[in-house]
NUTI-467092 format. One record per residue (C-alpha): residue in three letters; y, x, z. Coordinates in steps of 0.02 Angstrom, whole numbers, plus 50000, padded with zeros to 5 digits. Layout:
ALAYXZ...
# end
This chain:
LEU507705220949537TYR507795202049552ALA505915200449576THR505895213649713SER507385205849801LEU506575188549797ALA504925195549858ALA505785204750001VAL506675188750054LEU505035178950049VAL504135192250153PHE505535192050281ILE505435173050295PHE503525173350307THR503575186850440VAL504875178150548TYR503995161550532SER502325168850587PHE503005174850755PRO502795162050897ILE504595163350956PRO505645148851022TYR506725143650876PRO508375134250898ALA508265115450898TRP509275113950737LEU508105126150650ARG506565116550708ALA507355100350650LEU507695108550482PHE505875113750454ASN505005098850536PRO505125087850380PHE504165101050283LYS502635100350393THR501075091950326PHE501005073750379LEU499145073850417THR497875087350379VAL496055083750343ASP495505092850501ASP496695082750610ALA496145066550530GLU494295070550554GLU494605074750736ILE495525058450766ILE494125048550683ALA492785058050781GLN493655054950947ALA493875036550908GLU492055034450860ALA491435044051011SER492455035751146GLY492935018951072VAL494635020851152PRO496095011851064ASP497115022150943GLU498635023651055ALA497595032651187LYS496955046451073PRO497585064051103THR498375071150948PRO497485086850888THR498645101850878SER497555116750838GLU496555120550682PRO494725124750715GLU494275142750679PRO493045143750535SER491475154250544PRO491385170150439SER490595169150267TYR490105181650133GLY491355174450007ALA492795175950129LEU492295193950168TRP492305200649990ARG493905191149949THR494735198950100ILE494145216450050ILE494795214849872LEU496465207249922SER496775220050058SER496195235449961PHE497115231549799SER498695226849894LEU498595243149990LEU498325252749828GLU499855244349753SER500865248749907LEU500355267049896THR500745267449710TRP502495260649734LEU502745272149882ALA502275286949772LEU503455281049636GLY504875279649760SER504535296849830TYR504485304049653ARG506155296249611ALA506935302249772TYR506295319949743ASN506945320549564TYR508625313649617SER508765326849754GLN508365340649630THR509435334649485PRO510675321049535THR511045309349390PRO512495296949388ASP511415284249297ILE510205283149445LEU510945272749585PRO510315272649765VAL509655255149738HIS508485261849605ILE507775273949731ALA507595260949868LEU506805248149752PRO505035255649751PHE505035257449940VAL505505239049963THR504145234049841ALA502905244949937LEU503345235850098THR503005218850019TRP501305224849958LEU500945231950131TYR501305214750204ALA500035207350082SER498715220050134VAL498965217350321LYS499065198450305SER497415198150208LEU496545207050353THR497335197150495ARG496895180050423TYR495025183850405PRO493825174250411ARG494825159550343PRO494165155250170THR495665144550122PRO497045151150008PRO498475161250086TYR499945151850013ASP501205165150064LEU500245178449968PHE500015166549823THR501895164049814LEU502205182749825PHE500945186949688LEU501625172949579VAL503365180549588TYR502705197549535PHE501635189849397THR503125180449327ALA504195196249335GLY502835205849242CYS502745192449106VAL504635193049086ASP504595212049071TRP503275211448935ALA504185197348845VAL505805207348844LEU504905222548774LEU504095212348636TYR505725203448595GLU506735219348583LYS505395227648481ALA505245212948360THR507075208248340LYS507995224748364GLY506665237448325TRP506825246848488PRO505465259948520TRP504065257448646PRO504255265748817GLN503215280948863ARG501345278448875ILE501345282149061VAL502615268149086LEU501625256048980ALA500035260549075ALA500905257749242MET501585240949185ALA499875235649122TRP499035241349284ASP500285231949391TRP500165215949287ILE498255216149279THR498135219349467VAL499275204649508LEU498305193649387LEU496665198549471LEU497335194549644LEU497995177849581ILE496295173649507ILE495455177349675ILE496655166249769LEU496505152449639GLY494615152649668MET494775149449856PRO494355131849921LEU495715121349998GLY494615116850145VAL492915119450223GLU491815104050210SER491305097650381ALA489575091150421ARG489665072250422ASP488535058150376GLY488825047350226GLY488915048650038LEU489975059449927VAL491525067550000MET493205067549916GLU493195083449812GLU495075083949814ASP495035090349993TYR493805104449960THR494125109649781THR494805126649736LEU496665129949717TRP496415131149529GLY495475114649528TRP496885106549625ILE498215113249506THR497275107749350PHE496485092149427SER494795097949365TRP493985090849522VAL494065073849438LEU492865079549301ASP491315076749408LEU491745058449432ILE492145056749247ASP490475064649201ARG489545052749316GLY490455038249237THR489995043649060GLN488165046249104LYS487845029649194GLU488625014049265LEU489595018949421GLU489015011249584GLU489875011849752LYS488785026449808ASP489355036449656VAL491175035749708PRO491715048449841GLU492255042350010LEU494105040650044SER494865056650112PRO495055056350302SER496905060250281PHE497105043550189GLN496045032650305SER496975019350400LYS496575024450579PRO497265042350577VAL498685037850458TYR499265023750572GLN499145034250729ARG500175048250652PHE501395035750576MET501795028550747GLU502375045850803PHE503845044450682GLN504755030250770ARG506495027550700SER507855014450714THR507345005750553LEU505715003550461LEU506425011750304ARG506915027450399GLN505215028150481ILE504275027050315PHE505465039450235ARG505265051950377ALA503365050650377ASN503275054350191LEU504745066350179LEU503705081450128ASP502905072549981LEU504585065349927THR505395082549939LEU504045090449832ASP504175075849712PHE506055078949699VAL505905097649669LEU504535096049539THR505465081849453PHE506995093049440VAL505915106749363SER505175094149242VAL506905088349188LEU507475106149159PHE505945109749052SER506195093348960TYR507975097348910SER507545115248865SER506695108348709PRO508305102348624PHE509135118448681PHE507845129048591LEU507875117048444LYS509745119748428LEU509435138448426ILE508095136348292LEU509275125648186ASP510675138248203THR509465152048154ILE508875142348001GLU510655138247947SER511185156447962THR509615162947876PRO509975171347709ASN509035166747551THR507785180747584PRO507505180047772SER507025196247855PHE505715199047988HIS507125199148116PHE507605181048081ARG505825174848072SER505385183448237ARG506845175448326ALA506335158148265TYR504535161148317ILE505075166748490TYR506125151148512ALA504645140548458LEU503515149748581LEU504765146948721MET504855128548674PHE502955127448687LEU502945136148857ALA504295124248917SER503225109448863VAL501725116548958GLY502805119249112LYS503465101549099ALA501705094449086GLU501135103749242ALA502695098949339ASP502455080849287VAL500655079349346GLN501065087849510HIS502585077449552LEU501665061649501TRP500235066449617PHE501405069149765GLY502285052849728ARG500645043249718ARG500075051249880ALA501665045449967SER501415028149891THR499615026849951ARG500045032450126ALA501565021150136ARG500495006350087SER499175010950215GLU500515013150349LEU501284996250311MET499624987250302ALA499034994350468THR500714990850551ILE500724972850490TYR498934970350545VAL499264977350719LYS500814966450732ALA499784951350680LEU498644954850829ARG500114956950949ARG501314943450892LYS501384926050959ASP500484913050856PHE501694901950761SER500404893450652GLY500954875850613VAL502694878950683VAL503554888750544GLY504504878750417LYS504274861650497GLU506134859750529ASN506444859650341GLU505284845150302SER506664832250302LYS507864841850190ASP508174835950014LYS507654846449867GLN509354854049832GLN509574859450011LYS507854867350003VAL508344877449851GLU509874884249937ASP508924888450095ASP507504896650001GLY508684908249911LYS509554913850070GLY508324911550211ALA506744919150145ASN506784932250281LYS506904920950432ALA505844924550583GLY504164916550608ALA502704918650490ASP501224907450463THR499574913850398GLY500104912050216LYS501624923050240ILE500624936350333VAL499404936850188GLN500834939350066LEU501574953150173MET499914962250169ALA499364957249994ALA499144970649862GLY498654970949680GLY496844966049663ILE496384968849847ARG495854954649960MET495884963050132PRO494144960350203VAL494714963250382PHE495994949450375ARG494804938150282ARG493514940950419LEU494734933850546ASN495254919550432ALA493814916250314PHE494644901050239LEU496014912150166ALA494824920250044ALA495204907549909ALA497064907449946CYS497384926149954PRO498534930349807LEU498094943849683LEU499914948849666PRO500754965349707ILE501884958449843ASP502854965249990ALA501834979950058ASN501204984949886ARG502944982449811ILE503704994649936ALA502295006949908ASN502615006249721MET504395011649754PHE503755028049823ALA502675030449670SER504215027349561ALA505425036649674TYR505635050549547PHE506635038449441ILE507985038949576TYR508325057349551SER507635060549376ALA508765047949290PRO510405054849363MET509785072549331GLU509425068749150ILE511085059849128VAL512045074549202ILE511125087749100ALA511235077748940SER513075074248970PHE513415092748995MET512485097248836LEU513375083248741TYR515035089848806ARG514595106948738LEU514245098648569LEU515545084848554GLY516835089548682TRP517705075648776SER517135063348642ALA515435063048727PHE516175054848881ALA517045041448780GLY515355033548749PHE515025032148934GLY516495020248944VAL515295007248878LEU514325008449041VAL515935005849139LEU516354990249037ALA514584983649064SER514614986549253PRO515304969149299LEU513904960649203ASN512674972749279HIS513304968449454LEU513184949849419LEU511394951049357SER510904962349503LYS511624950449632ARG510784935749547GLY509144945549546VAL509214947649736THR509494929049762ILE508104924449642GLY506934937049724ARG507194929249895GLY506954911749826LEU505354916949736SER504664924649896ALA505054908849993ALA504234898249858ARG502664908849866ASP502624907050055LYS502714888150037ARG501334887949909MET500224898750020SER500554887450169VAL500034872150070LEU498444880650010ASN498074886550187GLU498254868950254LEU497224861850111ILE495764873650133GLY495814872450322GLY495674853450320ILE494604851150165LYS493244841350257PHE494504829350331ILE495344827050161LYS493654823250082PHE493224810450217PHE494824800650186ALA494824802649995TRP496534810949993GLU496134822449848PRO497444815249727GLN498854816649854TRP498404834549900ILE498174839649719LYS499914832949684ARG500624841949835THR499814858349783LEU500384856949603ASP502144852649660ALA502184868449764ARG501554878449615ASP502844870449498TYR504194874549624GLU503624892649623LEU503574893049432THR505364886849427TRP505924902149523LEU504774913049419ILE505614907049258LYS507314911149331ASP506694928349376ARG506014931549201ILE507634925849118ASN508664937049231SER507494951849197THR507614948949009LEU509514948849010PHE509534964249119SER508364973649002LEU509364968448848LEU510974974748927TRP510274991948961ALA509284992848798LEU510914991048699ALA511875002948810PRO511185019448739THR511505013848561PHE513315009048594VAL513585025048693SER513075035448543ILE514105024848422VAL515705026248523SER515455044948550PHE515245048248363LEU516725037148317VAL517895046048436TYR517235062948381VAL517605059248197TRP519275050748230LEU519855066448320GLY519655075748156ASN518035084948192GLU516695087448060LEU515025080048104SER513905094048043ILE512035092748028ALA511695103648181THR512955094048286ALA512405076848227PHE510545079248246THR510655088548411ALA511765074648479ILE510565061448414ALA509125070348500LEU510095070548663PHE510595052248646ASN508795047748611MET508265057148767LEU509605047548862LYS508785031148813MET507375033948937PRO508445036149095LEU509675022749040ASN508255010449009VAL507395015249171ILE508945012349277PRO508954993249258MET507094991849284PHE507205002549438ILE508704992949505VAL507704976849492MET506214985049577LEU507354992149711LEU508134975349747GLN506444966849755ALA505794980449869GLY507314977949979VAL506894959549996SER505094963950039LEU505664977050164ASP506784964250249ARG505344951950259ILE504184964750336SER505524970950455THR505864953150511PHE504014950350538LEU503834966450638GLN505294961250749GLU504514944650796GLU504154940950975GLU502524948051040VAL501344941551171SER501604946851349ASP500994963651409TYR499574956151509VAL498814948751350SER498794963251227THR497484976851249PHE498604988351147LYS499924987951284ARG498754990951429PRO498305007951498VAL496505012851469LEU495545011551633THR493835019251648ASN493575018351836ALA492475005451921PRO493434988951934THR494194984652102SER494504967352172GLU496274968152106ASP495654972751933THR494454957851924LYS495714945051984ILE495924930851859GLY497154916451868ILE499004911651873THR500084913052027GLY501884910052079GLY502074892352012ALA502304898351832ALA502814886851690PHE502284887951507MET502724879751343TRP502024880651167ASN502604894951058LYS504154892050953VAL505174902450832LYS506814909150894GLU508054907750752LYS509484920250749GLU511204913250712ASP512214922250580ALA514054926350583LYS514524908850525GLY513484900450657LYS512144894050541GLY510464889450609LYS511094879750758GLY509944866450816LYS508434874550739GLY506934881250827LYS506414865550918SER504774868051005LYS503244861650918PRO501484860950983LYS500434875750931ALA499094872250804SER497774883250727VAL497814871850574PRO499334860750541ALA499104843050607ILE498834829650475THR499404811650489VAL499384796850370THR500874787250306ALA500884768750266GLU500544772850085GLY499014783050134GLU499784799950093PRO499424814150214THR500954822150288THR501364834350427PRO502304826950574VAL504044834050589THR504384830850773GLU503214828950919GLU503494827351104GLN503604844251188PHE502204848151310GLU502404860151456LEU501394866451602ARG502304866651768ASP501984873651942ILE500374882651897ASP499674892352044VAL497804895352044LEU496624910152065PHE494864907152003PRO493454913552115VAL492674929252042GLY490814928052006LYS490794909052031LEU490824893251924THR492504884351919LEU492754867051844VAL494384861951760VAL494424843051745GLY495684829251713PRO496064814751597THR496394816651411ALA497984826551366SER498224831851546GLY498314850451501LYS496564857051536SER496434867051374ALA498264871351388LEU497894879551556LEU496604890651471MET497834894351329ALA499154899551455LEU497904910951539LEU497434918651372GLY499254921351324GLU499344908051188MET500814899251272THR502564905651306PRO502944908651490LEU504604901251543SER504844912551692LEU503804927951657PRO504564945051693GLY503414953251565ASP502974968251671SER501624973451794SER502204960051916SER501674946351796PRO501044930451883VAL499634929551755HIS498084939551801LEU496964942151650PRO495654955951662LYS495534964151491ASN494894981551525PRO493324983451419HIS493085001551473GLN492904996751656LEU491054994551694GLU490314987151852PRO488964999451909THR487854985951987THR487844972951847GLY488324983251694LEU489644970251648HIS491304974751567ASN492884969251655CYS493494958351514ILE493284940451452SER492324930651323TYR492994914051264CYS492174898851185ALA493464887351107GLN493374868551099SER493324869650909PRO492094883950883TRP492644898350774LEU491204905250672GLU491094918550538HIS490344917150367ALA488804926850420THR487054923950487ILE486734914950650ARG486174931250729ASP487744940350675ASN488814926350746ILE487934927450913LEU487934946350923PHE489734947750859TYR489584966650836SER488794969251008PRO487224980051018TYR485624970350985GLU484494968551137GLU482894959151096ASP482514952251270ARG484294946851306TYR484474939251133GLN482894928851149GLU483404923151322VAL485104917451255ILE484254908051113ARG483144898551234ALA484524895151360CYS485694888151227ALA484334876751154LEU484414885150984GLN482554888850966PRO482094871550897ASP483444873250764LEU482894890850716ASP481074885050703ILE481574871750578LEU482694883050474GLU481784892150336ASP482664908750370GLY482764906850559ASP484204916150638GLU484494925250473THR485124909050399GLU486894910950334ILE488184898350389GLY489784895150295ALA491534899250349ARG491934890650515GLY490134884650520VAL490334871050390SER488444869950363LEU488084866550547SER488274850750647GLY489554849350786GLY488254852350921GLN487504867250831LYS489194875350810ALA489594872750993ARG487944880351049VAL488094895450932ALA489854898850998LEU489204896551176ALA487784908751141ARG489024921751079ALA490064920351238VAL488524921251349TYR487704935751255SER489204947251273ARG489154958051429THR490814952351499LYS491224948951680HIS492214933151645VAL491734918551531ILE492964904751484LEU492184889051410ASP493254875051338ASP492164859451350PRO490594865251257LEU489614850651329ALA490684837651238ALA489834840851071VAL488034838751132ASP487024824051197SER486594821451380HIS484864829551371THR485534845151288ALA487004845651410ARG485794845851558HIS484774859451472LEU486324870151449TYR486854867251629GLU485184872151701ASN484814886951588VAL486544893851550LEU487734889551691LEU486414891351826GLY485294903651735PRO485124922451756LEU486294925751609MET487784919751711LYS487294928051873GLU488784936251960ARG489904931451813THR491524921751829CYS491414905551731ILE492904893951700LEU492254877751625VAL493304863551555THR492234847851557HIS492124829151583HIS490324830651645VAL490854833151826ASP489404823551898LEU488174834351800VAL488874851651842ARG489544847952017PRO487994854352111GLY488164871852037ALA490054873052043HIS491014882352176TYR492824877952137LEU493714863552051VAL495454861751973ARG496094844751918MET497524843851792LEU498714829051776ASP500254828151662GLY500354846951643ARG500234850751829ILE498834855151949ASP498504838952040THR497044844952146LYS496194861452177GLY494964868552303SER493154872352332ILE491864858952304THR491424858752488ASP493224856352543LEU493524842452417GLU491944833452475ASP492504834752655GLN494204827552607GLY493394813152512VAL494314817652351LEU492844823252246GLU492074805952223GLY493664799252145ILE493744813952026VAL491934810951974GLU492254792551941ASP493804796351836SER492844808951732GLU491444796551701LEU492724783951638GLU493414797051520ARG491674801051456LYS491114782851436PRO491904779551263THR491044794851193GLU489334789051248ASP489654772051166GLY489934780450998THR491834778851004LYS492234796551057THR494044799251098PRO495014813751029SER495014830251120ASP495884830151286ASP497064843551223ALA497374838051045GLU499124844251064THR498464861951082VAL497274862550934ALA497764851250791GLU496154854050698ALA495244845050840VAL495754829050752ALA494714833550601GLU493324840250711GLU493214824250813LYS493194813750654ALA491764824050585THR490824822850750GLU491144804250758GLY490334801750589ALA488804811850639GLN488644804350814PRO487144792650783ALA486054807450736PRO485184817850869ASP486024833650927HIS484734845050845THR485334840350672ARG484614852250545LEU485474861450408ASP485394853050240THR483754860150177ASP482664851850047ALA480914846050086THR480114858449969ALA480894873050060VAL480244866750227ALA478514863350158THR478374880850085HIS478954889050244THR478574907650241PRO478734919950385LEU480444928250381SER479724945750398LYS478814944050231ARG480284939250123LYS482134941650107ALA483284928750186ARG484224917550066LYS486104918850052LEU487234903850065VAL488454912249947LYS487734924449822ASP488414941949815GLU489684944749681GLU488884952349527ARG489714965249419ALA489584963649232LYS489014979249139GLY489294985248964ASN490644979548845VAL491764964748878LYS491064949448790TRP492034940248657LYS491994924548763ILE493094933148892TYR494334938548759LYS494334921148684THR494674913048852TYR496134924748879LEU496814921948705GLU496674903048715ALA497514902748885ALA499114910048813GLY498994900748648TRP498584907348476PHE500374906148414THR500914917048559TRP499764930948502VAL500294929048321TRP502134931048366LEU501694945048485MET500814954948348ILE502284951848230PHE503534958548356VAL502444973448404ALA502194978048221GLY504044975448188TYR504554986648332GLN503405000548273GLY504054998148096ILE505844999848156GLY505375016348238ILE504705022648071ILE506275016447981GLU507345025648107LYS506455041948070LEU506565038947883TRP508425035947898ILE508615052347993LYS507745060947848VAL508905052547722TRP510395057547828GLY509825075547831GLU509525076147644HIS511325070947608TYR512095085847694HIS512705099447572GLY511905090447424ASP510155098347434SER509305101447599THR507505099147549THR506985114647645LEU507835108647804ALA507625089847803PRO505735088847826ASN505915097947992LEU507235086448062TYR506305070248091SER505045078548205ALA506375088048297TYR507545073348328GLY506425058148323VAL506525044548452ASP504905050148531HIS504405068548519SER502605064148559ASP502445051548418THR501135059648307THR500795043748210SER502475043748125HIS502305062448096ASP500685059948002LEU501445045447907MET502945055547857SER501885069947795SER500575059447709SER500365061247523ALA500625042647497LEU502365043347571ARG502805059347480GLY502325050747320LEU503715038247350MET505005051947362SER506045056947213ASN505975074647148ASP507465073547034GLY509165081147064ASP509765066247167ASN508505070047306MET508245051647340LEU506975046647472LEU506385030947384PRO506595026347200GLY507785012147165LEU508965015547311PRO510815016347267ASP511715032847273LEU512255036447451PRO513855045547493PRO513825063547557ALA513555064547744GLN514985077047768GLU516275065247694HIS515625048647762PRO514685052347924LEU515125035548002PHE514125026547868TYR512545035047923VAL512995033048106GLY513295014448079VAL511615011647994TYR510755021648131ALA511635010848263GLY511144994948173ILE509335000248176GLY509475003348363VAL510254986348398PHE508924977648294ALA507574987148389ALA508314981148554LEU508314962948495VAL506514964248436SER506014971848603MET506864957548696SER505984944748586ASN504334953348622SER504664952048809ILE505104933548794VAL503474930048703GLN502484939448836TYR503344929948976TRP502994913548887GLY501164917948864SER500974922649047TYR501844906549100LYS500624896148998
# end
């Protein structure tokens, strides 16, 4: 009856849901969270569209329809079997219903109710639905989950029917039903089992044709393989047969790849980041919750059945009959089935939790990365206002202000950092961060781990509620007396939790400071080497690390106290409960005592998990606040970000190609806007600082490098200029007049003081890479060559191409025009020569010409060059002018050139802008300025600016306030100035003498590829690890580990002694108790130890039933139960203290 009713309800829901009718808004909102976040087909379509068009992610249409699969032979025969057998079942039940109705009409019987007559007809309708649905869904080869659910209900009902028959036959001796009934039951059960097997053999998806290596079998395995996780066996087999290489590991599933996950994640915009992540992963979390609840129910069914077994054993007479034995066996079988169900529920809910964790991490990483591309650059600005604070003030600020706005590169790395992953994309943009990237599970990974551990949130309260209810059934209200211990411990718990939040914030701030120091150190390593500042910077780095370790020690102490508090809680709960139970005059019988102990032992897990999870939750909250603060930082203006622009594919118009700044706009360097809290803190902060790619370095009187705290604010005022399209424009002016700042303002690297931020922006910056000029084939976007060239750790060719398609003729023309051919002829590997991060193995002139070649090679309409001629000699400068600026590569291209070589480039220039004190002093065409007699004065001033450089005393960059690393760059160039511009890479004479054509050998690598060790781990590695922590640490660690395991064995032995002292002689019962009520039901080691012959030899066989010889006589357990409870509690307290000592030793070893 119940199975048919449930099946009818499911069929009704499936039928209504399949109709395309407009549902109410509240109903759609109710079912929306249960839709799949991202299917494999949708993810593949998003990836395919992105690869085909190259359009940014925001412009992609979201796929809504599932592609119709082509018919296959397997789908055909599955459809025939499912439909035919379902139809046969429907006809059979219809015949049964008709037979019952006919008999009832002929001979009405009071025992037959109308519901019994209607039942077969309802069942027939459900089977008819299965038959029709099997036909209508053809040719889909994927499993029909509605039919799978329906068949599973009938299969479970059939198993229950057979179990009831066997139970009644075995325990009560009832006769078997008629053979026709047994045959019908067998037919129905076998049919349902066959249909389930067919559905379980269906694949979850149809593999699409795509290039690449192995596909993720998880997406295309059968339903049975997904339930049992047997799809992992292929990877395990490959790993056992050979050493796994990258090609042996399947590709990441499209539904987990960053591009489609991020695009779908942005569709779930909510008011807070937490709500957005929760909504995007709600289906996985819901399934995790349901399966966790099932797992908890199965888990606590074990002590329930054990109680029934104990009661059966206690009530068994001296000569037990088959009836008693059968009942015990049935309870044991049900306990086994419950364990199997718990195992399956556990693996499934863990899989859904891990899937939510992986997606949450990918969503956060992609969101942070996109924000890093959109946000304003605050490098060198963040944290400078705290330089003058004393140490105590720093400590207070670090604990409370770790989430302030503004993030330098070190903090961004920590936001994105994950356990053991170094983010190659971010490292590609900032190669110098490779050595500073932490291998710690921070921020994004910490939040993702919360999703993987989310089942603790609902499993622990579930277990506590169920165990409390069962304890109440055993001990009455005495069970709740023990929970008063938790109430008394709540103030201390609150204090430690609050302290943990403060310490977590301080630790995060300390890590940010340490990362900032390392970032500054690695970025200016050449400058530090030149001035022999290694001792000062080593001290500064170690001080930052010591400061971080101070917070880390506080965190470890707080965690240890927290763990000790909750490790003792279960023991004291059980003690108080037993004391109250006995004081109320109740007898603590063996069944009551050992069942309660089993439940209290099961309570240890949730009670011990709660503090750990609270700490994790508080730390994740700090990380979430940090990420939320970062995501709320100010972004660049709309005209700068390609993400915020509409995708234009039409031919560019004159308005689209306009480039310049109009309306007399003003700009200043980026600064962090501090938010004042309720008490008005933070006033006076946020003073503007000059932007710097690498923090500026100065020298104190003692020779110690420091970072300047305050600098004079620089601003651009009254900027109104439109650069001629397709012409060469010169930007000139004295040092620090704002030439590079003008380019930075145009590129969006300065904050506009009067910018509306909409389409009427006074800044015109063409950044539409999908607009293509039909006549020239140039893209309507820009390429930029900075004053301090930015180069990747790659080959010279890769730096020039910069992911653009390789065109042989154009590439060779660029090489010749940029005067790189002589350098490539000298280099042993030619253009395949690897250069270090930021081009450390090249001279200043070589770096400038490689960066210039990259800007020229790209097919962009507009080229912005920030003084590339300053790093080369006069002969090379003329070569670049004649072959690059006036050559065919720059034909019909807009070129904005900052330079002091006005006299050299004046003949080919069309327009000139002169900067003075942050304002445009002069502007106009070259012809007009010559007619006005102004040009000669500008040329003379520029020659005076360039004169010190030619004499070997090159002045700093004219815009040192814009790029602080120009100081180090100019110092390095100054030291290398006497050498010719075509300075070679440092290659030994032997390599040059044995020069071999590049096509006949493999190019050398500047940095060798990381090699992976194979085979077993060598003893040297273990020894290094052991010596790092100290030998005494490992000795104490082994002592505590062995002691903790020994205490577990002693606890089980004491349970056995306790059981043997009930009713004088319980030798037949006691051996079964330790395994039933041990601390860990899965501990087979202690089971084997307890049943070993060596241990049994220690046991006494005399009338005293002593466990070990020599022990004093113990009182009976019925008369003195508190004695045994007290010893058991003492063992638990001692175990908690040993566990805490073990944690302290581990923390000490990790600290060392």
